[in-house]
C-alpha angles and dihedrals in degrees: 000000000000089000091059091049092056092046090052092048092049091050091052092049092050092047092049091050092052091047092052091051091048090053091048092055093043090054090055091049091052094045110049090172089068090054091048091053092048091049090053090051090050092049090050091052090048090052087058092049094256120132118232087228094053120118089247092057094044092049090050092053090045091056095042095050098032091239135141113260089250092055091045090053092048090048093050093049090049095048094045092048094050105031113019111020091161090070116104 
């Protein structure tokens, strides 16, 4: 019985994580200004020779948006892919 309890708890945790990421990406879709600002930050980093996918960039987004580093990385990939694909 305990085994089923832990499976149920793990399923709930995974579902909630996916839901939170979905909301994060939906917020970006609904607010193009946020994407524009992030793209400008990424371009600025690139001009200094820093990759938008670097740990420094991801940590900065994480702090700015109060996100986990995983969510910050997902957000940056999403924004770059949709709004500023020229960013490295």
